[in-house]
C-alpha positions, 0 to 999 in steps of 0.5 A, spaced: 499 500 500 505 505 502 508 503 495 502 504 491 500 511 495 508 513 493 506 512 486 499 516 486 503 522 490 509 522 484 503 521 479 499 527 482 505 532 482 507 531 476 500 533 473 500 539 478 506 541 475 504 540 468 497 542 468 499 549 472 497 551 479 490 550 481 485 556 483 485 558 490 479 555 494 474 560 495 476 562 503 483 560 503 487 566 506 494 563 503 494 567 497 500 567 493 503 569 486 509 566 484 512 566 491 510 573 493 504 574 498 499 580 495 502 585 500 509 584 498 507 584 490 504 591 492 510 594 496 514 592 491 510 595 485 509 602 490 517 602 490 518 601 483 514 606 481 514 611 487 507 610 488 505 615 495 499 611 496 495 606 493 488 602 495 486 595 493 480 592 493 478 585 491 471 582 490 469 574 490 462 575 487 458 577 492 463 578 497 468 584 497 473 580 501 479 585 502 480 592 502 487 595 504 491 602 504 498 602 503 503 608 504 500 615 505 494 619 501 498 625 502 505 626 503 506 632 506 501 631 512 503 624 513 496 622 512 494 614 511 491 611 505 486 607 508 479 603 506 475 609 505 480 614 502 478 617 495 482 617 489 479 620 483 478 615 478 479 619 471 477 615 464 474 610 468 469 614 470 466 613 463 463 607 465 458 611 469 456 616 464 455 609 459 451 606 464 447 612 465 445 613 457 443 606 457 438 607 463 436 613 458 435 608 452 431 603 457 427 609 459 425 609 452 427 617 453 434 615 447 435 611 442 442 608 440 442 610 433 439 617 434 444 623 432 447 626 437 444 633 435 438 631 436 439 631 444 444 636 443 442 642 440 449 646 440 452 640 437 457 643 431 454 642 424 460 638 422 459 633 427 451 632 425 449 625 424 454 621 429 450 617 433 450 616 440 452 608 439 458 611 436 459 616 441 459 611 447 463 605 442 468 611 441 467 610 433 465 617 432 472 620 429 471 627 432 477 631 435 479 631 442 477 638 445 482 636 450 488 637 446 486 643 443 483 647 449 487 650 456 484 646 462 479 651 465 473 646 467 469 652 468 468 654 461 461 652 458 461 646 453 460 651 447 467 654 449 470 647 450 468 645 443 470 652 439 477 650 438 475 644 434 468 645 432 470 647 425 473 640 424 469 634 422 470 627 423 477 625 423 475 618 419 468 616 417 464 615 424 463 608 425 469 605 421 475 606 427 476 606 434 479 613 437 478 615 445 476 622 444 474 626 451 469 629 446 464 624 445 463 623 453 462 630 454 457 630 448 453 624 452 454 628 458 449 633 455 445 628 452 444 625 459 442 633 462 436 634 456 434 627 456 433 626 464 432 633 465 437 634 471 444 636 471 449 630 469 451 630 476 444 629 479 442 623 474 448 619 476 447 620 483 440 618 484 441 613 479 447 609 480 450 613 487 444 613 491 441 607 488 446 603 491 448 606 497 454 608 495 457 613 501 464 614 498 463 616 491 463 623 489 463 628 484 470 633 484 465 639 486 463 635 491 469 634 494 471 641 498 464 640 502 467 633 505 468 634 513 476 633 514 480 633 520 486 637 517 492 637 521 495 644 522 502 646 524 505 638 524 499 636 529 496 629 528 488 629 526 485 629 533 477 631 531 476 623 531 476 623 539 470 628 539 466 626 533 465 619 530 466 622 523 473 622 523 474 615 525 476 612 519 474 618 515 472 619 508 477 624 505 481 625 499 487 623 497 492 628 494 495 627 487 502 626 485 504 627 478 512 628 478 517 624 482 518 630 486 511 629 489 509 636 489 501 636 489 496 637 484 491 642 486 484 639 488 480 642 482 474 639 478 477 636 472 476 638 465 472 632 464 466 634 467 465 626 470 470 627 474 469 621 480 473 620 486 471 614 490 474 609 494 476 602 492 470 599 496 465 603 493 468 601 486 467 594 487 461 595 490 458 598 483 462 593 479 458 587 483 451 591 481 453 592 474 453 585 473 446 584 476 440 587 475 440 593 479 442 598 475 441 595 467 435 590 466 435 590 458 439 584 456 441 587 450 443 593 453 448 589 458 451 586 451 453 593 449 457 593 456 460 586 456 461 585 449 466 587 444 464 592 439 465 589 432 471 595 430 477 590 430 482 593 434 489 590 437 485 589 443 477 589 443 474 595 446 466 597 448 467 604 450 472 605 456 472 597 456 477 593 454 477 586 452 485 583 452 483 576 450 482 571 456 474 570 456 471 574 461 476 579 462 474 586 461 479 592 464 477 600 464 483 604 467 484 612 468 490 617 468 488 625 471 490 630 475 495 627 480 491 620 480 491 613 476 486 607 476 484 601 474 478 596 474 480 588 472 473 584 472 473 577 470 466 575 468 467 568 466 462 564 472 467 560 474 472 566 476 467 571 479 473 575 481 474 583 481 480 587 483 480 595 483 487 598 484 487 606 485 494 610 486 495 618 488 500 618 482 499 620 475 501 615 468 502 609 472 499 603 469 496 599 474 493 593 470 500 588 471 499 589 479 491 588 479 493 581 474 498 579 479 493 580 484 488 576 481 494 571 480 493 570 487 487 567 487 487 563 481 495 563 477 491 562 470 488 569 471 496 572 473 501 575 467 505 570 464 512 570 466 516 573 461 520 567 457 527 569 458 531 569 451 536 564 450 542 566 451 546 567 444 553 562 444 559 566 444 564 563 438 570 560 441 576 565 439 581 563 434 587 559 436 594 561 434 600 557 435 603 560 441 610 561 442 613 557 447 616 563 452 623 564 452 627 561 458 630 566 463 636 564 466 638 565 473 644 564 476 645 559 482 651 558 486 656 553 484 657 548 483 651 548 478 651 552 473 645 549 469 640 555 468 633 554 470 628 555 466 621 559 468 615 558 464 
């Protein structure tokens, strides 16, 4: 029996090596990918990318099983990144805008193939005929107004468009994919005319408040948040008297350069600028998978299915589909912050990793995939292949003349010289 048991163990070990490590059982806290714990992966990535503060949330639907802060949300005041720290999510906010548009389609107030000028009268004439669907999918061809105008969030939309209003689409609408901030600014204006509310009010009512998200705000609301501001180097102390300051909901400070000069808090150029905690984004993500925000199956398919336009990486508006079945990625970078949301929607996975950082221009996708790999190695990035070493040609050999012997005199009676090589 012992011999048979040993044979079985060897066979099982061989199968494990050849098939790859299995997914970690749900509830197992021993989470490692390529020999590193999640904490190790995060700390090493922060050190490599010089990230001051970072927050991670992990969904194993329907649970949010991990929410962890790392480093500083504000380096000057030594405020910590914690479970309720708010980060600006940049272009990831387009996913919220897209859901709002589809909710209006579901309400019967908008049709996907409506021309945008039907809902937004100030649409410049050269842009007429571009459809709601093409704007959602970033297939409009419209020039990006942010690349032609200085950042001034207070400007009215018509003024923001002015620098590019005379330009028509850069390619026939519907023929190519090209992200443009103009697409989603037009969609925000559509939401206002179709709903009869401000963009912010509609999204807050139909998404933030409906889901009970208490850690998600528009940039203009951030200054209104109560804050325990330390002055003169003092530590926070209001939490000793007021419960609202215990593990407070407070915004991180954004940083752009290696010198870590803070980026001033302002309403971003995108009117959809959203600050949120990693936990709230995870909650929103779980709701997106169900019927809480969208019920129509065909409309959901627009979110969860790549568009028909061929691109290097299949896309659907703000979402990318990089190859693995069920994997969807949305990311952003703006005003001192970076963000990524990786959703593994295959029924056998049902995993989501959100990573937020207070440094602009950081690609957080590799870290998110490494973290996912701790739950199932097949979800993580594949190790980079080590290039085969190029054999070094042997040096040409030529006869080496024998060294001439040197003679060293020795005392008599021996007079024979001693050769030294």
